[in-house]
C-alpha positions as CSV (number, residue, x, y, z in Angstrom):
1,X,-11.2,-29.3,7.1
2,X,-8.0,-30.5,9.0
3,X,-5.5,-28.3,7.2
4,X,-5.3,-24.5,7.0
5,X,-6.8,-23.4,3.5
6,X,-4.6,-20.5,2.9
7,X,-0.8,-20.3,3.0
8,X,-0.2,-16.6,2.4
9,X,-1.6,-13.4,1.0
10,X,-0.5,-13.2,-2.7
11,X,-1.3,-9.5,-3.2
12,X,-3.8,-7.0,-2.5
13,X,-5.3,-4.3,-4.7
14,X,-6.0,-0.7,-4.0
15,X,-7.9,1.6,-6.4
16,X,-6.9,5.0,-7.9
17,X,-8.4,7.3,-10.4
18,X,-7.6,6.9,-14.2
19,X,-4.1,8.3,-15.5
20,X,-2.5,8.4,-12.0
21,X,0.3,5.9,-12.7
22,X,3.1,8.4,-12.2
23,X,1.6,9.5,-8.9
24,X,1.5,5.7,-7.9
25,X,5.1,5.3,-8.7
26,X,6.2,8.4,-6.7
27,X,4.3,7.0,-3.7
28,X,4.8,3.3,-3.8
29,X,8.3,3.2,-5.4
30,X,9.9,6.4,-4.4
31,X,8.4,6.9,-0.9
32,X,7.6,3.4,0.2
33,X,10.7,1.9,-1.4
34,X,8.8,-0.8,-3.3
35,X,9.8,-2.0,-6.7
36,X,7.6,-1.7,-9.7
37,X,7.0,-5.1,-11.5
38,X,5.5,-5.5,-14.8
39,X,1.8,-6.3,-15.3
40,X,0.9,-9.0,-17.7
41,X,0.3,-7.6,-21.0
42,X,-3.5,-8.1,-21.2
43,X,-3.9,-6.6,-17.7
44,X,-1.6,-3.5,-18.5
45,X,-4.1,-2.3,-21.2
46,X,-6.3,-1.5,-18.1
47,X,-3.9,0.9,-16.6
48,X,-2.5,0.8,-13.0
49,X,0.8,-0.4,-11.7
50,X,1.9,-3.3,-9.6
51,X,4.7,-3.0,-6.8
52,X,6.7,-5.6,-4.8
53,X,8.7,-5.6,-1.6
54,X,9.9,-9.1,-0.6
55,X,6.9,-11.3,-0.7
56,X,4.4,-8.4,-0.4
57,X,2.7,-7.3,-3.6
58,X,0.4,-4.2,-4.0
59,X,-1.7,-3.8,-7.2
60,X,-2.9,-0.3,-7.8
61,X,-5.6,-0.6,-10.3
62,X,-7.7,2.1,-12.3
63,X,-11.3,2.3,-10.9
64,X,-13.5,4.7,-13.0
65,X,-15.8,5.3,-10.4
66,X,-13.1,5.6,-7.8
67,X,-13.9,6.3,-3.9
68,X,-11.0,6.0,-1.4
69,X,-11.0,3.1,1.1
70,X,-11.2,4.9,4.1
71,X,-12.0,2.2,6.7
72,X,-10.9,-1.2,4.7
73,X,-7.1,-1.1,4.5
74,X,-4.0,-3.2,4.1
75,X,-1.6,-3.5,7.0
76,X,2.3,-3.6,6.3
77,X,4.8,-4.9,8.9
78,X,8.0,-2.4,8.4
79,X,11.6,-3.4,8.7
80,X,12.4,0.2,9.6
81,X,9.3,1.7,10.8
82,X,10.8,4.9,12.3
83,X,12.8,5.8,9.4
84,X,9.8,5.0,6.9
85,X,7.4,7.2,9.0
86,X,9.9,9.9,9.2
87,X,10.4,10.0,5.5
88,X,6.8,10.0,4.8
89,X,6.1,12.8,7.2
90,X,9.0,14.8,5.7
91,X,7.3,14.4,2.2
92,X,4.0,15.8,3.6
93,X,2.2,12.5,3.6
94,X,-0.7,12.3,6.1
95,X,0.4,10.1,9.0
96,X,-1.9,9.3,12.2
97,X,-0.3,7.5,15.0
98,X,-2.4,4.9,16.5
99,X,-2.1,3.8,20.1
100,X,-5.2,1.9,20.4
101,X,-3.5,-1.7,20.4
102,X,-1.3,-1.9,23.6
103,X,2.3,-3.0,22.8
104,X,2.0,-2.2,19.1
105,X,3.7,0.5,17.4
106,X,1.7,1.5,14.4
107,X,0.1,4.3,12.4
108,X,-2.3,4.9,9.4
109,X,-1.1,6.7,6.2
110,X,-3.1,7.9,3.3
111,X,-2.0,7.2,-0.2
112,X,-2.2,10.0,-2.8
113,X,-6.0,9.4,-3.3
114,X,-7.0,8.9,0.3
115,X,-6.9,5.0,0.7
116,X,-5.7,4.0,4.2
117,X,-2.6,2.0,4.7
118,X,-1.7,0.7,8.1
119,X,2.2,0.5,9.0
120,X,3.3,-1.6,11.8
121,X,6.7,-1.8,13.4
122,X,8.4,-5.2,13.6
């Protein structure tokens, strides 16, 4: 294979319990500053919400046997890392600074259901 097979990540999905769409909106739209985008009609019947920020999409889907992803996680590079982390802390979101990678400013946060998300400074 001479050419790279993938060009970009189209989206990633996180799971949540049923009937938690409003909680998802508060976290991803109101706190993280993403825009909710419509799900296709057939997929909307399953519940959940989709969010976008620039080319980054997060699909939050309902999992009837939900368990939070505490190890596997997406990592998001932030335009204004300090402001976002301050906003999340002020809202009571769990934020754990991570100094394990030299020269990288990053932390891990938990969404409302305990899924881990990594935030990285530009």
